[in-house]
C-alpha atoms as a printed R data frame, in Angstrom:
    type eleno elety resid chain resno       x      y       z
1   ATOM     1    CA   MET     A     1  94.078 41.745  63.495
2   ATOM     2    CA   ILE     A     2  94.045 41.253  67.271
3   ATOM     3    CA   LYS     A     3  94.310 37.638  68.441
4   ATOM     4    CA   ASN     A     4  92.804 36.718  71.783
5   ATOM     5    CA   ILE     A     5  94.158 34.026  74.096
6   ATOM     6    CA   ALA     A     6  92.818 32.361  77.251
7   ATOM     7    CA   ILE     A     7  94.843 32.252  80.472
8   ATOM     8    CA   ASP     A     8  95.477 28.476  80.466
9   ATOM     9    CA   GLU     A     9  96.773 28.548  76.890
10  ATOM    10    CA   ALA     A    10  98.864 31.647  77.605
11  ATOM    11    CA   LEU     A    11 100.576 30.105  80.647
12  ATOM    12    CA   ALA     A    12 101.255 26.897  78.722
13  ATOM    13    CA   LYS     A    13 103.315 28.703  76.077
14  ATOM    14    CA   ASP     A    14 107.056 28.159  76.458
15  ATOM    15    CA   ASN     A    15 108.076 31.045  74.214
16  ATOM    16    CA   ALA     A    16 105.779 33.783  75.507
17  ATOM    17    CA   ILE     A    17 106.523 37.120  77.133
18  ATOM    18    CA   PHE     A    18 103.841 38.960  79.108
19  ATOM    19    CA   ILE     A    19 103.464 42.726  78.817
20  ATOM    20    CA   ASP     A    20 101.411 44.369  81.564
21  ATOM    21    CA   VAL     A    21  99.999 47.655  80.284
22  ATOM    22    CA   ARG     A    22  98.376 48.616  83.588
23  ATOM    23    CA   SER     A    23  99.641 51.516  85.677
24  ATOM    24    CA   PRO     A    24 102.783 51.074  87.832
25  ATOM    25    CA   GLN     A    25 100.680 51.058  91.012
26  ATOM    26    CA   GLU     A    26  98.496 48.224  89.717
27  ATOM    27    CA   PHE     A    27 101.565 46.308  88.573
28  ATOM    28    CA   ALA     A    28 103.274 46.712  91.947
29  ATOM    29    CA   GLU     A    29 100.384 45.069  93.788
30  ATOM    30    CA   ASP     A    30 100.618 41.937  91.639
31  ATOM    31    CA   SER     A    31 101.186 40.793  88.075
32  ATOM    32    CA   LEU     A    32 101.545 37.676  85.974
33  ATOM    33    CA   PRO     A    33 104.798 35.736  86.524
34  ATOM    34    CA   PHE     A    34 107.850 37.446  85.014
35  ATOM    35    CA   ALA     A    35 105.726 40.116  83.297
36  ATOM    36    CA   TYR     A    36 107.163 43.449  82.145
37  ATOM    37    CA   ASN     A    37 105.322 46.658  82.932
38  ATOM    38    CA   ILE     A    38 104.931 49.037  80.002
39  ATOM    39    CA   PRO     A    39 101.961 51.105  81.161
40  ATOM    40    CA   LEU     A    40  99.649 52.653  78.661
41  ATOM    41    CA   LEU     A    41  98.871 55.287  81.319
42  ATOM    42    CA   ASP     A    42 100.906 56.143  84.403
43  ATOM    43    CA   ASP     A    43  99.248 56.380  87.828
44  ATOM    44    CA   GLU     A    44  98.387 60.077  87.563
45  ATOM    45    CA   GLN     A    45  97.080 59.737  84.003
46  ATOM    46    CA   ARG     A    46  94.960 56.738  84.919
47  ATOM    47    CA   SER     A    47  93.442 58.712  87.776
48  ATOM    48    CA   ARG     A    48  92.577 61.608  85.454
49  ATOM    49    CA   VAL     A    49  90.964 59.287  82.898
50  ATOM    50    CA   GLY     A    50  88.981 57.577  85.653
51  ATOM    51    CA   ILE     A    51  87.662 60.885  86.980
52  ATOM    52    CA   THR     A    52  86.706 61.968  83.460
53  ATOM    53    CA   TYR     A    53  84.887 58.682  82.864
54  ATOM    54    CA   LYS     A    54  82.948 59.088  86.115
55  ATOM    55    CA   HIS     A    55  81.877 62.682  85.536
56  ATOM    56    CA   GLN     A    56  81.764 63.046  81.735
57  ATOM    57    CA   GLY     A    57  81.381 59.570  80.260
58  ATOM    58    CA   SER     A    58  83.350 56.967  78.280
59  ATOM    59    CA   THR     A    59  83.746 58.989  75.065
60  ATOM    60    CA   GLU     A    60  85.428 61.903  76.827
61  ATOM    61    CA   ALA     A    61  87.559 59.517  78.908
62  ATOM    62    CA   ARG     A    62  88.821 57.705  75.796
63  ATOM    63    CA   GLN     A    63  89.575 60.994  74.075
64  ATOM    64    CA   LEU     A    64  91.583 62.186  77.076
65  ATOM    65    CA   GLY     A    65  93.431 58.884  77.225
66  ATOM    66    CA   MET     A    66  94.464 59.168  73.560
67  ATOM    67    CA   GLU     A    67  95.646 62.746  74.103
68  ATOM    68    CA   LEU     A    68  97.744 61.698  77.096
69  ATOM    69    CA   ILE     A    69  99.539 58.812  75.357
70  ATOM    70    CA   ALA     A    70  99.826 60.242  71.843
71  ATOM    71    CA   GLY     A    71 103.402 61.442  72.153
72  ATOM    72    CA   GLN     A    72 104.574 58.319  74.016
73  ATOM    73    CA   ILE     A    73 103.384 55.654  71.558
74  ATOM    74    CA   PRO     A    74 106.608 55.305  69.494
75  ATOM    75    CA   GLU     A    75 108.725 54.824  72.643
76  ATOM    76    CA   LYS     A    76 106.331 52.225  74.113
77  ATOM    77    CA   ILE     A    77 106.285 50.244  70.863
78  ATOM    78    CA   LYS     A    78 110.084 50.384  70.721
79  ATOM    79    CA   LYS     A    79 110.373 49.001  74.271
80  ATOM    80    CA   ILE     A    80 107.964 46.160  73.554
81  ATOM    81    CA   LYS     A    81 109.799 45.301  70.319
82  ATOM    82    CA   GLU     A    82 113.115 45.187  72.174
83  ATOM    83    CA   LEU     A    83 111.640 42.836  74.762
84  ATOM    84    CA   ALA     A    84 110.033 40.541  72.217
85  ATOM    85    CA   GLN     A    85 113.229 39.224  70.603
86  ATOM    86    CA   GLY     A    86 111.393 36.497  68.665
87  ATOM    87    CA   LYS     A    87 109.041 35.582  71.513
88  ATOM    88    CA   GLU     A    88 105.253 35.583  71.385
89  ATOM    89    CA   LEU     A    89 103.843 38.760  72.929
90  ATOM    90    CA   ILE     A    90 100.881 38.488  75.259
91  ATOM    91    CA   LEU     A    91  99.442 41.786  76.488
92  ATOM    92    CA   TYR     A    92  97.028 42.272  79.337
93  ATOM    93    CA   CYS     A    93  95.386 44.978  81.413
94  ATOM    94    CA   TRP     A    94  92.946 44.742  84.327
95  ATOM    95    CA   ARG     A    95  90.053 42.978  82.553
96  ATOM    96    CA   GLY     A    96  91.419 42.477  79.057
97  ATOM    97    CA   GLY     A    97  89.621 45.623  77.953
98  ATOM    98    CA   MET     A    98  90.450 48.917  76.340
99  ATOM    99    CA   ARG     A    99  94.060 49.358  77.455
100 ATOM   100    CA   SER     A   100  95.343 46.015  76.182
101 ATOM   101    CA   LYS     A   101  93.138 46.283  73.076
102 ATOM   102    CA   ALA     A   102  94.540 49.722  72.247
103 ATOM   103    CA   MET     A   103  98.162 48.589  72.666
104 ATOM   104    CA   CYS     A   104  97.575 45.457  70.561
105 ATOM   105    CA   GLU     A   105  96.072 47.595  67.807
106 ATOM   106    CA   LEU     A   106  99.056 49.934  67.909
107 ATOM   107    CA   LEU     A   107 101.450 46.989  67.688
108 ATOM   108    CA   ASP     A   108  99.444 45.557  64.802
109 ATOM   109    CA   LEU     A   109  99.807 48.860  62.931
110 ATOM   110    CA   ALA     A   110 103.556 48.650  63.534
111 ATOM   111    CA   GLY     A   111 103.636 45.120  62.100
112 ATOM   112    CA   ILE     A   112 104.291 43.437  65.462
113 ATOM   113    CA   PRO     A   113 101.968 40.480  66.157
114 ATOM   114    CA   SER     A   114 100.587 40.046  69.670
115 ATOM   115    CA   TYR     A   115  97.878 38.368  71.718
116 ATOM   116    CA   ARG     A   116  95.413 40.014  74.061
117 ATOM   117    CA   LEU     A   117  94.791 38.025  77.247
118 ATOM   118    CA   ILE     A   118  91.084 37.350  77.624
119 ATOM   119    CA   GLY     A   119  89.937 38.639  81.004
120 ATOM   120    CA   GLY     A   120  93.287 40.310  81.690
121 ATOM   121    CA   TYR     A   121  94.862 40.188  85.140
122 ATOM   122    CA   LYS     A   122  91.506 39.234  86.691
123 ATOM   123    CA   ALA     A   123  91.529 35.984  84.674
124 ATOM   124    CA   PHE     A   124  94.994 35.163  86.032
125 ATOM   125    CA   ARG     A   125  93.931 35.953  89.587
126 ATOM   126    CA   LYS     A   126  90.957 33.623  89.193
127 ATOM   127    CA   HIS     A   127  93.342 30.960  87.880
128 ATOM   128    CA   VAL     A   128  95.575 31.316  90.979
129 ATOM   129    CA   ASN     A   129  92.584 31.171  93.326
130 ATOM   130    CA   GLU     A   130  91.350 28.000  91.641
131 ATOM   131    CA   PHE     A   131  94.825 26.472  91.890
132 ATOM   132    CA   PHE     A   132  94.964 27.022  95.660
133 ATOM   133    CA   SER     A   133  91.386 25.723  96.007
134 ATOM   134    CA   ARG     A   134  92.494 22.209  95.021
135 ATOM   135    CA   THR     A   135  92.222 19.461  97.624
136 ATOM   136    CA   GLU     A   136  95.926 18.557  97.678
137 ATOM   137    CA   LEU     A   137  99.302 18.961  96.013
138 ATOM   138    CA   SER     A   138 100.912 16.017  94.245
139 ATOM   139    CA   GLN     A   139 104.405 16.502  95.699
140 ATOM   140    CA   GLN     A   140 105.678 15.089  98.988
141 ATOM   141    CA   PHE     A   141 106.898 17.855 101.285
142 ATOM   142    CA   PHE     A   142 110.075 17.773 103.370
143 ATOM   143    CA   VAL     A   143 109.876 20.402 106.098
144 ATOM   144    CA   ILE     A   144 112.932 21.751 107.942
145 ATOM   145    CA   TYR     A   145 112.429 22.685 111.588
146 ATOM   146    CA   GLY     A   146 114.838 23.996 114.189
147 ATOM   147    CA   LEU     A   147 115.540 26.649 116.759
148 ATOM   148    CA   THR     A   148 116.159 30.249 115.708
149 ATOM   149    CA   GLY     A   149 119.593 30.715 114.196
150 ATOM   150    CA   VAL     A   150 120.375 27.132 113.151
151 ATOM   151    CA   GLY     A   151 120.651 28.184 109.501
152 ATOM   152    CA   LYS     A   152 117.418 26.834 108.026
153 ATOM   153    CA   SER     A   153 117.266 29.523 105.327
154 ATOM   154    CA   GLU     A   154 120.935 28.959 104.455
155 ATOM   155    CA   ILE     A   155 120.241 25.257 104.010
156 ATOM   156    CA   ILE     A   156 117.217 25.985 101.783
157 ATOM   157    CA   GLN     A   157 119.392 28.241  99.602
158 ATOM   158    CA   ARG     A   158 122.163 25.644  99.467
159 ATOM   159    CA   LEU     A   159 119.659 22.970  98.424
160 ATOM   160    CA   GLN     A   160 118.461 25.261  95.637
161 ATOM   161    CA   ARG     A   161 122.039 25.491  94.365
162 ATOM   162    CA   LEU     A   162 122.129 21.680  94.432
163 ATOM   163    CA   ASN     A   163 119.103 21.719  92.090
164 ATOM   164    CA   VAL     A   164 116.782 20.382  94.778
165 ATOM   165    CA   ALA     A   165 113.183 21.614  94.517
166 ATOM   166    CA   ALA     A   166 113.241 23.949  97.509
167 ATOM   167    CA   ILE     A   167 111.022 26.973  98.184
168 ATOM   168    CA   ASP     A   168 112.313 29.806 100.377
169 ATOM   169    CA   LEU     A   169 109.056 31.016 101.931
170 ATOM   170    CA   GLU     A   170 110.735 33.752 103.941
171 ATOM   171    CA   LYS     A   171 112.360 35.161 100.821
172 ATOM   172    CA   LEU     A   172 109.036 35.158  98.960
173 ATOM   173    CA   ALA     A   173 107.373 36.865 101.918
174 ATOM   174    CA   ASN     A   174 110.340 39.195 102.522
175 ATOM   175    CA   HIS     A   175 110.033 38.442 106.229
176 ATOM   176    CA   ARG     A   176 111.719 36.055 108.661
177 ATOM   177    CA   GLY     A   177 108.551 35.200 110.531
178 ATOM   178    CA   SER     A   178 109.263 36.692 113.973
179 ATOM   179    CA   VAL     A   179 108.849 40.062 115.663
180 ATOM   180    CA   PHE     A   180 112.294 40.912 114.240
181 ATOM   181    CA   GLY     A   181 111.357 39.448 110.879
182 ATOM   182    CA   SER     A   182 111.316 42.675 108.881
183 ATOM   183    CA   VAL     A   183 114.609 44.115 110.190
184 ATOM   184    CA   GLY     A   184 116.752 45.202 107.255
185 ATOM   185    CA   LEU     A   185 114.316 43.877 104.651
186 ATOM   186    CA   GLY     A   186 111.828 46.638 103.915
187 ATOM   187    CA   ASP     A   187 108.137 46.165 103.101
188 ATOM   188    CA   GLN     A   188 106.462 42.847 102.436
189 ATOM   189    CA   PRO     A   189 104.676 42.200  99.130
190 ATOM   190    CA   SER     A   190 100.889 42.179  98.928
191 ATOM   191    CA   GLN     A   191  99.057 38.935  99.715
192 ATOM   192    CA   LYS     A   192  98.242 38.591  96.019
193 ATOM   193    CA   LYS     A   193 101.875 39.028  94.994
194 ATOM   194    CA   PHE     A   194 102.971 36.484  97.613
195 ATOM   195    CA   GLU     A   195 100.441 33.954  96.340
196 ATOM   196    CA   THR     A   196 101.556 34.549  92.760
197 ATOM   197    CA   ALA     A   197 105.185 33.959  93.743
198 ATOM   198    CA   LEU     A   198 104.214 30.755  95.533
199 ATOM   199    CA   TYR     A   199 102.089 29.625  92.588
200 ATOM   200    CA   THR     A   200 104.988 30.348  90.233
201 ATOM   201    CA   ALA     A   201 107.375 28.278  92.347
202 ATOM   202    CA   LEU     A   202 104.962 25.364  92.527
203 ATOM   203    CA   ARG     A   203 104.352 25.548  88.794
204 ATOM   204    CA   ALA     A   204 108.105 25.372  88.182
205 ATOM   205    CA   PHE     A   205 108.240 22.222  90.352
206 ATOM   206    CA   ARG     A   206 105.085 20.598  88.966
207 ATOM   207    CA   ASN     A   207 107.055 17.597  87.678
208 ATOM   208    CA   GLU     A   208 109.041 17.078  90.875
209 ATOM   209    CA   GLN     A   209 108.235 14.360  93.405
210 ATOM   210    CA   ALA     A   210 109.465 16.271  96.450
211 ATOM   211    CA   ILE     A   211 109.583 19.874  97.649
212 ATOM   212    CA   VAL     A   212 111.622 21.226 100.583
213 ATOM   213    CA   VAL     A   213 110.429 24.151 102.696
214 ATOM   214    CA   GLU     A   214 111.186 25.647 106.070
215 ATOM   215    CA   GLY     A   215 108.673 25.019 108.828
216 ATOM   216    CA   GLU     A   216 106.601 28.173 109.344
217 ATOM   217    CA   SER     A   217 103.447 29.140 111.174
218 ATOM   218    CA   ARG     A   218 100.411 29.905 109.013
219 ATOM   219    CA   LYS     A   219 101.364 33.595 108.929
220 ATOM   220    CA   ILE     A   220 104.697 35.097 107.889
221 ATOM   221    CA   GLY     A   221 104.535 38.679 109.038
222 ATOM   222    CA   LYS     A   222 101.309 40.082 107.598
223 ATOM   223    CA   LEU     A   223 101.020 37.360 104.937
224 ATOM   224    CA   THR     A   224  99.080 34.105 105.139
225 ATOM   225    CA   ILE     A   225 100.256 30.822 103.618
226 ATOM   226    CA   PRO     A   226  97.427 29.346 101.508
227 ATOM   227    CA   ALA     A   227  95.705 26.410 103.236
228 ATOM   228    CA   LEU     A   228  96.596 24.011 100.392
229 ATOM   229    CA   PHE     A   229 100.302 24.673 100.854
230 ATOM   230    CA   PHE     A   230 100.184 24.770 104.648
231 ATOM   231    CA   ASP     A   231  98.349 21.439 104.821
232 ATOM   232    CA   ALA     A   232 101.042 19.864 102.630
233 ATOM   233    CA   MET     A   233 103.650 21.191 105.062
234 ATOM   234    CA   GLN     A   234 101.818 19.714 108.036
235 ATOM   235    CA   ASN     A   235 101.744 16.308 106.353
236 ATOM   236    CA   GLY     A   236 105.373 16.341 105.215
237 ATOM   237    CA   TYR     A   237 108.494 14.600 106.470
238 ATOM   238    CA   ARG     A   238 109.884 16.421 109.514
239 ATOM   239    CA   ILE     A   239 113.598 17.295 109.406
240 ATOM   240    CA   LEU     A   240 115.251 18.706 112.525
241 ATOM   241    CA   VAL     A   241 118.254 20.992 112.154
242 ATOM   242    CA   TYR     A   242 120.286 21.770 115.273
243 ATOM   243    CA   ASP     A   243 123.520 23.593 116.113
244 ATOM   244    CA   SER     A   244 125.447 24.997 119.059
245 ATOM   245    CA   LEU     A   245 124.189 28.116 120.816
246 ATOM   246    CA   GLN     A   246 127.402 29.962 119.942
247 ATOM   247    CA   ASN     A   247 127.006 29.290 116.216
248 ATOM   248    CA   ARG     A   248 123.381 30.355 116.350
249 ATOM   249    CA   ILE     A   249 124.290 33.638 118.039
250 ATOM   250    CA   LYS     A   250 126.935 34.371 115.377
251 ATOM   251    CA   ARG     A   251 124.516 33.655 112.533
252 ATOM   252    CA   ILE     A   252 121.855 35.953 113.941
253 ATOM   253    CA   CYS     A   253 124.297 38.797 114.512
254 ATOM   254    CA   GLN     A   254 125.592 38.451 110.945
255 ATOM   255    CA   GLU     A   255 122.104 38.343 109.442
256 ATOM   256    CA   TYR     A   256 120.329 41.029 111.440
257 ATOM   257    CA   MET     A   257 123.147 43.512 112.047
258 ATOM   258    CA   GLN     A   258 124.446 44.181 108.557
259 ATOM   259    CA   GLY     A   259 125.049 47.727 107.337
260 ATOM   260    CA   PRO     A   260 126.749 50.851 108.742
261 ATOM   261    CA   ASP     A   261 124.213 51.411 111.537
262 ATOM   262    CA   ARG     A   262 123.754 47.678 112.284
263 ATOM   263    CA   ASN     A   263 119.964 48.194 111.952
264 ATOM   264    CA   LEU     A   264 119.972 49.344 115.573
265 ATOM   265    CA   LEU     A   265 116.898 51.591 115.312
266 ATOM   266    CA   ALA     A   266 114.872 48.826 113.708
267 ATOM   267    CA   LEU     A   267 116.088 46.324 116.301
268 ATOM   268    CA   GLU     A   268 115.129 48.661 119.146
269 ATOM   269    CA   LYS     A   269 111.681 49.143 117.654
270 ATOM   270    CA   SER     A   270 111.203 45.372 117.348
271 ATOM   271    CA   LEU     A   271 112.381 44.905 120.929
272 ATOM   272    CA   SER     A   272 109.666 47.277 122.106
273 ATOM   273    CA   PHE     A   273 107.026 44.931 120.672
274 ATOM   274    CA   LEU     A   274 108.105 42.266 123.175
275 ATOM   275    CA   GLN     A   275 107.074 44.232 126.271
276 ATOM   276    CA   ARG     A   276 103.811 42.322 126.604
277 ATOM   277    CA   ARG     A   277 105.674 38.989 126.608
278 ATOM   278    CA   ILE     A   278 108.855 39.640 128.554
279 ATOM   279    CA   GLY     A   279 108.023 42.820 130.445
280 ATOM   280    CA   LYS     A   280 108.991 46.477 130.217
281 ATOM   281    CA   VAL     A   281 111.982 46.196 132.588
282 ATOM   282    CA   LYS     A   282 113.519 43.372 130.554
283 ATOM   283    CA   VAL     A   283 113.033 45.240 127.288
284 ATOM   284    CA   GLU     A   284 114.665 48.357 128.721
285 ATOM   285    CA   LYS     A   285 117.655 46.316 129.900
286 ATOM   286    CA   LEU     A   286 118.089 44.633 126.501
287 ATOM   287    CA   THR     A   287 117.763 48.010 124.759
288 ATOM   288    CA   GLU     A   288 120.523 49.491 126.896
289 ATOM   289    CA   GLN     A   289 122.760 46.492 126.174
290 ATOM   290    CA   LEU     A   290 122.056 46.879 122.469
291 ATOM   291    CA   ARG     A   291 122.990 50.574 122.576
292 ATOM   292    CA   SER     A   292 126.201 49.784 124.442
293 ATOM   293    CA   GLY     A   293 127.283 47.254 121.812
294 ATOM   294    CA   GLU     A   294 126.614 44.060 123.768
295 ATOM   295    CA   TYR     A   295 125.021 42.504 120.688
296 ATOM   296    CA   MET     A   296 125.921 38.873 121.302
297 ATOM   297    CA   GLN     A   297 124.658 39.027 124.901
298 ATOM   298    CA   VAL     A   298 121.333 40.467 123.751
299 ATOM   299    CA   VAL     A   299 120.944 37.731 121.146
300 ATOM   300    CA   LYS     A   300 121.903 35.033 123.663
301 ATOM   301    CA   ASP     A   301 119.373 36.337 126.185
302 ATOM   302    CA   LEU     A   302 116.581 36.452 123.615
303 ATOM   303    CA   LEU     A   303 117.366 32.950 122.348
304 ATOM   304    CA   VAL     A   304 117.681 31.215 125.703
305 ATOM   305    CA   ASN     A   305 114.932 33.008 127.588
306 ATOM   306    CA   TYR     A   306 112.399 33.706 124.836
307 ATOM   307    CA   TYR     A   307 112.705 32.097 121.392
308 ATOM   308    CA   ASP     A   308 113.885 28.637 122.473
309 ATOM   309    CA   VAL     A   309 111.110 28.484 125.048
310 ATOM   310    CA   LEU     A   310 108.579 29.696 122.449
311 ATOM   311    CA   TYR     A   311 109.460 27.296 119.617
312 ATOM   312    CA   ARG     A   312 110.523 24.320 121.780
313 ATOM   313    CA   HIS     A   313 112.509 22.479 119.114
314 ATOM   314    CA   PRO     A   314 115.251 20.125 120.394
315 ATOM   315    CA   ASP     A   315 118.873 21.292 120.338
316 ATOM   316    CA   GLN     A   316 120.111 17.750 119.653
317 ATOM   317    CA   PRO     A   317 119.012 14.712 117.590
318 ATOM   318    CA   SER     A   318 115.439 13.649 118.322
319 ATOM   319    CA   ALA     A   319 113.459 10.514 117.476
320 ATOM   320    CA   GLU     A   320 110.375 12.713 117.064
321 ATOM   321    CA   TYR     A   321 111.694 13.773 113.649
322 ATOM   322    CA   ASP     A   322 112.276 11.733 110.499
323 ATOM   323    CA   LEU     A   323 115.811 13.071 110.216
324 ATOM   324    CA   SER     A   324 118.094 15.076 112.527
325 ATOM   325    CA   VAL     A   325 120.981 17.066 111.032
326 ATOM   326    CA   ASN     A   326 123.747 19.149 112.612
327 ATOM   327    CA   SER     A   327 124.092 22.445 110.730
328 ATOM   328    CA   GLY     A   328 127.550 23.373 112.017
329 ATOM   329    CA   ASN     A   329 128.608 22.833 108.408
330 ATOM   330    CA   VAL     A   330 125.752 24.065 106.200
331 ATOM   331    CA   GLU     A   331 127.058 22.392 103.046
332 ATOM   332    CA   GLN     A   332 127.290 19.015 104.740
333 ATOM   333    CA   ALA     A   333 123.851 19.472 106.297
334 ATOM   334    CA   ALA     A   334 122.316 20.289 102.912
335 ATOM   335    CA   GLU     A   335 123.969 17.273 101.323
336 ATOM   336    CA   GLU     A   336 122.690 14.978 104.075
337 ATOM   337    CA   ILE     A   337 119.159 16.319 103.570
338 ATOM   338    CA   ARG     A   338 119.474 15.915  99.803
339 ATOM   339    CA   ARG     A   339 120.432 12.250 100.208
340 ATOM   340    CA   PHE     A   340 117.526 11.676 102.597
341 ATOM   341    CA   ILE     A   341 115.067 13.194 100.112
342 ATOM   342    CA   HIS     A   342 116.514 11.048  97.313
343 ATOM   343    CA   LEU     A   343 116.095  7.862  99.347
344 ATOM   344    CA   LYS     A   344 112.528  8.682 100.342
345 ATOM   345    CA   SER     A   345 111.639  9.621  96.788
346 ATOM   346    CA   LEU     A   346 112.862  6.174  95.676
347 ATOM   347    CA   GLY     A   347 110.691  4.568  98.346
348 ATOM   348    CA   LYS     A   348 113.666  3.441 100.419
349 ATOM   349    CA   GLY     A   349 114.881  4.154 103.890
350 ATOM   350    CA   GLY     A   350 111.652  3.452 105.775
């Protein structure tokens, strides 16, 4: 017998595993946290069934669907059984309809108990939207600011290794937040997938008093930070990270110019987007320097004459921030920030 489960109850289970039976394309756009994709129909099959439903009706569409999956059922059940490993199985499709119902029935016949998520993925998406519609988050935010290349992302990652509740927004967005932000990284996730990743991180830190993030504008590449999260950033403690120009140049070269071709084509393309701001002649000069291997000079020029002017963060300690930290040694900087967070969380230090 199929057991149904609501989204709140499903997410509250500690021993559950989610199986997404939607097509790979649907799964790629977004899914429940840590779900596994075992599609009942692949993308092409789903398209065929949809066309049949539109032109011939539901009975013919269901019949075609059964014909398409008939020979694959034993393998799908085997995969789900291997994933289960004593955990509670929760299956879902788009609306909690025929696809998840069919797979649950097949599992039931095989003697494998499972739940069907009521409302499917759409119920989860509604849950995420409602979460980000709240008036405020309970945690105090600590926001790291600084000029390009001071190592803000490195510090976030170091804090994570120190078991500090820190969220790497640029990693979740797969973008560094500038015109060069996508160099060497590939495509960004969908807005829905980004929001799910952010929701998942916040859910993991729901019992924490403080959360650390890097200061970002409202948009990271093509993605938008939800207003709830962005407002918490704006109201957080302000931490300034600073370092020498030489160290910043080295960091940027190491981060952006990895790989056999040093990402030169991507860098040139990104440079071309700056024509409106710094002029065609300047872009052409920087491009020629890049092609001739003058990487550090290009980076220095962009930092001093463009990015530092644009972001206007201090390059030395400033009373305008709640804490100023030198990032010449990232481990020491992270430890200093960790101690500051601990003191503030205890209600000390101001």
